[in-house]
N, C-alpha and C positions, 0 to 999 in steps of 0.2 A: 589593398582592396580585396574583399572576399569574392569568390567565384561560385558559380553554380556547380554542383557535383555533376560531371558528365554522365549522361544517361547510360553510356556503354559501361562505365565503371560500376554504377548501381546494378545494372543487369548482370554483370560479371559476378558481383558479390552474391546476388540472388541465386545465380546458377550454381555457385560453388559451395554454398552452405545448405544444410538441411534444416528446415524449420522445426522438425521434430526433435532433432538433437539439441537445438538451441533452447526451445521452450522446455525440453526435458531437463535442462539445468536448473529450472525453477519449479517445475511441476512434474510429479510422478505420472507418466502417461502409460496407458495400456491400449493395445490395438484391439479394435472391435470393428469388424468389417473393413471398409476402405479407410476409415479414419482412426485416429488415436484420441483417447479421452482421459481427462483427469479433473481434479478439483480446481475450480476457478481460483486463481490467486488474488483476484481483485475484490473478493467478498468472502464471508464466512459461509461455508456450506459443507454438507455431509455427503451429498449426492453429486457425482461428477457431471458437470455441465459444460466443461471446456472441450471443444472439438478442434482437432488439428488435422488438416488435410495436407498430407505430404505431397501429393501430386499437384494440387492447386497452389500450394505454398501459402496458405492462409489459415487463420484460426478464427473461431467464433464461439462465444459463450451463449448458450441457449437460455441462460437464466438472466444475466445482467445485460446482455445485448452487445457487449464489447466484441470487437473483431478487427481484423486487418491482416497485414503481412508481418514478416518477422521484424521489420523496422518499427512498425506500429506497436508490436508487443513490447519491445525493449524500451521504446519511448514511454509507454504507459507504466511498465513495472519498475523502471529505474528513474522515472521522472527526468528524461533526457530530451534534449533538442533532437531534431531529425539528423543533423550532422553528427552529433555525439553518438546517436543510436547506430548510424551507419558505421562509424568508427568501431564501436563495440562489437557489432556483428562481424565486421571484417577481422577484428582481433580473434574472435572465436574461431573463424575459418582460416586463420593464419595467412590472411591476405594483407599485403602492405597498403596502408591508407594514411595519408597525411591530412588529419582532420583540421589542422590549424589554417591551412590555406583556404578552406571552405567556410570557416567560421564567419558569421556576420557580426563583426566586432561592435558595430553601432548598437546592436541589441543589448550588449553587455554593459553599456555605459551606466545604465541605471543601477545595476548590481555593483559596479565599481564605486559609484557615488554613495550607495548605501554602506558598502564596506568602509568607506572613508569616515562616515558618520559613526559607525560602530567602533572603529578603531580609535577615533577621537574620544568616544565615550569610555572605552576601556582604559585609555590613558588617564582620563579625568578621574575615574573611580579609583584607579591604582594610586594616583598622586594624592588624592584626598586621604586614602588609608595610610600612606607611609609618611606624608610630609605636612599634615595639618593637624591642629589640635582637635578639630571636630571628628577626625578619624580615629581618635584614641579609643573611643568606646568599642569600635569594631576591632581595632588592633588588640585590645585587651581580651576580647572575646576569642579571637584566633589563638592568642597565646595560651588562654585557658584550655583550648582544645589541643594544645601542644603542637600547633602548626608552626614550623620554623620559618624564619625570614627567607631562606633560600627557596623553600616550597612556595611561599606566597609569591615570590618572583617568578618561579617556573609556571605557576598556574595563573599568574597575573591577577591575583585576587584584589578586590577593591572595596570601596565603601560608597554607597549612595547616601548623601546627607539628607536630613529632613528639611530641605528647602528646595527652591527651584533654580539652584545655581547652574546645573547642567543645561537647563533650558536657555538660561541667559547666555551661557558660554557658546552654545551651539548657534544661537541666533546672531551672536556677535561675530562669528567666524565667517569671513567674507568668501572663503573658498568652499563652503558647504552648501549644497542645493537644498532649498526649502522642501522640495518634493522628497528628496532622499532622507531628510531629517524626519519627515512624517512617516515614510515607509519603514524606517529603522525601528519604530515603535519604542524608542527610549523616552519619548515624551508623549503626552496624551492631551486631548483638548476637549473642552465643552464649548457651548455657544459664547461664553463670556471670557474664558481664559485658557491658557496653555500652561502645563506644568509637568514636572518630572514624573515619569511612570513609576520608577522605583524610588522609595523613600526609606531612610533609616534601615538599610539592609546591607549585609555583607554580599558583595557582588562576585559572581563566578562566571567568567566568560565561557561561552559554549561555541566550539568549533565543529565544522563538519569533518569528514574523514580526510579531506585534503588540507585541513588546517585553516580554511577560511572561516572567519568569525561570522556567526549567523545570529547570535542572540546572547541572552544572559539568564542566569538563575539568581534569585536574590533570597538570602536567608534572613528572615525577620529578626530584629533585635527588640521588638515589642513583645516581650515574653509573656505579658499578663493580659493581652487583649484577646478576648475570646473570638472576636470576629476577624482578626488579622490572620491571614494564611501564613503558616510557618515558612513555606517556600512559595515564591511567586516567579514564574517564568515569563519570558517575552511572549507577547501575543502570537497565536498561530498566524502564519503568513506564508507567502510564497517561499521565503528562504528559511523560515523557522517552523519545523513540524516535529514535535518530540518523537512521534512514532517512526520518523525516518532518520533519527539521529542516535548515536551512542556517545555518551560523554567520555572524552579522553581517547577515543579511537585514533585520532590523528597522532597522538604521542605514543600510544601503546602498540600500533600495528606492526612495527618492526620487531618489537619484543615478542609479540604474538607469533609471528612467523618463525622466529628463532626458537621459541619454546614449544611450538606446535600446539599451543592451547591458549584459550582466553579465559579469564576469570570474570564472571558477570556479577556485579554488585548492584545494589538498589539506588544508592544516593551519591551525591557529589563528594561529601566529606568522607564517605567510605573509600572512594577511589583515591582522594588526596592523601588520606592517612596511609593507605596501602602502598601508594607510590613512595611516600616518605620512608616507609618501612623497608623499601627495596623490592616490593612486588610490583613490577611495572607493566605486566601484561593484563592490566585491569581496565574494565569499562563499566559503565553504569547505564541502566535504562531510564534513569531519572524519575524513578517512582512509578512508572507506568508498566502495564503488562507488556511482556516481551512480544514484539510484533514480527510478522513475516519479513518485513523490510529490514528490520534490525538483524534478523538471522541471516538474510542475504548479504548484508554488510560484513558480518563476521565470517561467513563461508568463503569469502575471498581470501582469507588469511589462515583459516584453520578449520578442522572438522571435529575438534574436541572442546567442550565447554564445561567449565566448573562453576556451579551455582553456589554463591556465598551470600545468602540473604540473612536477615535478622533472625536471631535464635528464638524469638517469641512465637506464640501461636499464629499470628497473622503472617509472620515470615515463613513459617513452615507450610502454611496453606498456600502461600504464593509460590513456593518451590514446587509443591505438588501440582499446581495449575501449570506452572512453566514446563514441568516434565511432560504433561499431557500435550502441550502445544509443540514442544520440541521433538517428541517421539514420532510425530508425523513426518519428520524430515529424514530422508534416507542418508545413510553413511555419516551420521552425526553421533558421536559418543558423548553422553551426558553424565557427568559426575556431580556429586554434592559434597560440600565441605560444611557440615553442620556446626554451628557455633553454640557451645554449651552455655548454660546459665541465663538463657534468654537475652543475651547481649547482642548488639549490632556490631559490625566489624570495627567501627571507629572506637566504640566502648571497649571492645576486646583488646585492641592494640594499646589503648591507654592503660588498661589494667594489667595486661600480661606482657606487653612489649611487642615490637615488630617482628623479632625473630620467632617468637612463639606463634604469631599469626601466619608467617610464611610456612612454618612447619605444619600448622593446621591445614593450610590449603594444599601444600605440595606433598605431604606425607600421610595425612590422616583423612583424606577425602575418601568417599565411598561411592559405590555404584548407586544408580537411581533405584535399583531393586532393593538394595540394603536399606536405603533411606525409607522406602515405603514399608518394608517389614517393621521397622522401628516406629515410624510415624503412625501407621494405622492401628498399632497396639495401644497408643496413648488413649486414656480416658475410656477404655472398654474393659469389661470383666470377662476374661476368657473362660471363667467357670460357668458363666451364663450361656446356656445352649444357643440361644438366638444370637447373642453377640458373637459367639464363636463361629457360627455358620455365616453370619454377615461378613465377618472378618475374612474368612477363607474365600468366599465368593468374590469379595472386593479385590483381594490380593491376586487371585487367579486371573481376573479380568484385566488387571494391570500388567500381569506377567506374560500375556499372550504373545508378545513380540519375541519371547524366548524360544519360540517353536523351531527356529533355525539355529539355535545355539544349545546343543545338547549338554555341553559341559556346564555352562552357567545354570541351565535349567535344573540339572541334577543337584547342584550345590544349593540353590535356593529352595527347591522343593524338599530337600532333606532337612533344611533348617526349619521350613514351615511345618514339617512333620514333627520335629522336636518341640516346637512352640505349642502346637495344637494337640499333639497326641494322636493325630490321624495318621494312618499308615502311609508310607511312601507310595505304595501301589495304588491305594485309593486316590491319593492326591494326583498321581500321574493320570489315572483314568479321568478324574474330574478336569484336569488340565486339557487332556485330549478332546473331551466333550466341548470344553469352552472354545478351543481352536476350531473344531469342526463346526460349531454353531456360527462362529464369526466367518469362517470360510463360506458357509451356506448363505449367510447374509450378503457377503461380498459378491458371490456368484449371482445372487438374485439381482443385486444392484447392476452387475455387468450386463445381465440379460435385459433387465427392464429399464434401467436408468442410465446406462452409459450412453445411450442415444436418447437423451431426455426429450420429453414433449416440448416442442418449440412453443414459444410464447404465442398464443393465439391472437390473431387480428380479427376481432369480431365484426368490425365495421366493413361492410361490403365495398364501400368506397375506397378505403385504404387497401384492402386486400386485392382488389382489381388493379389498382395502380402498381402495387408491388409486383404482381404477376406480370404485368405488361413491361415493367422495367427489367425484370428477370429475363424475359424473352428477348428484350433489346440487347441485353448483355451477351446473349448466346446465339443471336440470329441477325442477319443484315436487314433491319426493318426501316432504316432511317429514310431512304428515298421514298419508300411507299407511304410512310407516316406523314412525311412532309407534303407529298403530292395529293394524297387522298384526304387528309384531315388537317393539314397545317398544324400538326400536333404540338401541344404543350401540356405538361402535367399540371393539374390544379394545385397539387401540393408543391410548394416552392422548393423544398429540399429535394424531392424527386426530380424536379425540373432541372435544378443545378447539376445533379449527378448525371442526368440524361444528356444535357448539353455538353458537359465535360467529356463524357464517354464518347459521344458522337465525334467530338473534335479529336480525341485520342484515336478512335477507330480510323478516321480519315488520315491522320498523320502517320499511322502505322500501316496504312493500306490493307486494313482488315486483319492484320496479324495481332491478335489479342492475347495478352497475358494479363489476367485480371489482377494478380498480385502487383504487377508493374503499374497498372492504371491507378491503384490505390495511392501511389506516391504523389500523384498530381491533384488529389482531392484535398479540400480543406479538412483539417484534422477532425473537426466535429461531425463530418459526414462519413468518415471511414468505416466506423462500426455499422452505420445504417446500410451503406452500400454492401458491406460484407454479409450482413444478415439477409439481405435480399438475394444475393448471389447464392446463398446456401438454402434457398427454398427447396423443399422436397417435392419436386415435380419434374416431368420430362423437360429436357431443354429444347426439343423440337416442337415446331408449331406450324400453323398455316394461317392464311389470311382470314379464314372464317373465324378461327378462335380469337385472333387479335381483334377483329371487328366486334366480336361479342364482348370482349373486355372493355373496349372503348364505349360501347353502348351502355354497359353497366356504369362506367365512370361518369359519363355524361348525364345519365339518368339520376344517379346518386348525387352528383354535383348540383343538379337542378332541384332535387328534393331538399338538399341542404340550404340552397338559396331561398327556397320558398319558406322553409322553417324559420330562417333568420329574419326574413321580411315579416312573417306573421308575428314573431316576437316583437319587432319594431312597432307594428300596428297596435299590438296589445299595450305596449309601453306608452306610446303617444296618446292612446285612448285614456289610459289611467291618469296621465299628466295633464290632459286637456289641451294638448298642443295641436291645434286644428290644422295649421298649414303643413306641419310635418306629417300629421296623420293622413291628410288628403294625398300627399305625395307618396307616402308608403303604401296606401291602398292601391294607387295607380300602378306602382311597381309590382305589387303582389298579384294584381289581376293580369298584368302582362306576363309574369312568370307562369301563372296557372294556365294561360292560353297556350304558351309555348309547350307546356307539358301535355296539354290535350291534343295539340297538333302532332306531337311525337307519338302519342299512343294511337291516334287514328292513322 
């Protein structure tokens, strides 16, 4: 039976960890005034919007609105339950915490049931591939790709036949839940029928980093159908999100730790072929752009990444884009193993052998700077003055992170000098100007944008409610509001937060720790409460100011009711619904009279 985590234990973890240190593992933070600021990890942005308050032990993004305490941050960024987030924060702080005894195991039964369906489906696909005649077409395809039987077994490759046999098998299995079958996404339905989601495809099971089966990738054998996607993955769901997964990480992570590096490929068969060739620290982003979540997964095991993408023009462009994304990460070494001849890794291995591929990755890899020196020269004429100037400016802008590495800077600037014929001194001056320009921009961002303009609440009604709730967080207003006004907030979210805070205040005899209060809020209200607590205004108040806010709220609430009733009158008038019109007019007159009385 699961237990609630004792309040004293949660408070002890809160007190012993530093929210800046923990969020700093995910975000580069810089102190500005009382707070620390950085780029929000929950969205793409160039201007820092994430604020972390070390004293209050909370974070808040002024752009997307997310906020909360350290547990909320870990829940959001790593997609964890509250218990798992507490366990992870405790681990960061070196605090013993037995998460198992606090797990609500009943919550996990759905996932267990879905896992059972996925495992059944994996066994079905694998059996069809290896032991049936209808699987011969896929088996021959894999043999043509030089995939050995042992490798097929290791990766549990399979075949989805061009019929609905899986659907029939799942529905006939008495120990599989219909809801779990539906949630697994291995079958799909219309209003009239249910059928297999994957048809006539080589099937590749996909596991998360812990080895749990979460979905499938299917390689089409319909080679000549223009509308048939070459690869089809499981539908996006709670358990399957390509941006949160790295193919083969569950098998590769121990090898990554031992070798101190990870090899990043693009596709399933690139990884399978590399593994078969003996290169086992390989993972794939499954054809998507490399995401921050995927980088965080790898950062658990290594800080060195070798990019091995296709050797054609799109592959090189993808490497260039990946370098841009990865260069934002501190303490990450990015190397590139370019594949010659426009081949992809699988094609290279078939043509030159696994040993040659291992040598290419392990011995012939180059720095990201070397890659760009070569890549940016392609398809340009350095004898053309404009092409030459554009090339130099582009390279220098990409080399600016060499400002703290004088040795590498000299090596690559010397080579750039030889390539372009521009003197080393001139290039050094241009480099320094580029760095100074970027530093100036960054300093301007720090001054003007590190404390970004908070999202404006233009509605007086909402603004007054937020200010009143802020004052309630910071002053003992409860008895007075109850006695004088029998107060409730018109906005239901504000009212729920207010009532829960009032209860928290009473239970703790007025000893308020806002970061602790956040733990008892419904998860969908944590960010809202945090944004209100971060309002830029004095915490002190008096009864006159509070009464003024209440007057504004009541007045605006009445105006809103009048407007809504006027809209009803107009609607019923257009529709010719006399009885509803008469009743709405009466209600409208009543509201107008109330407003007139308050004005007088």
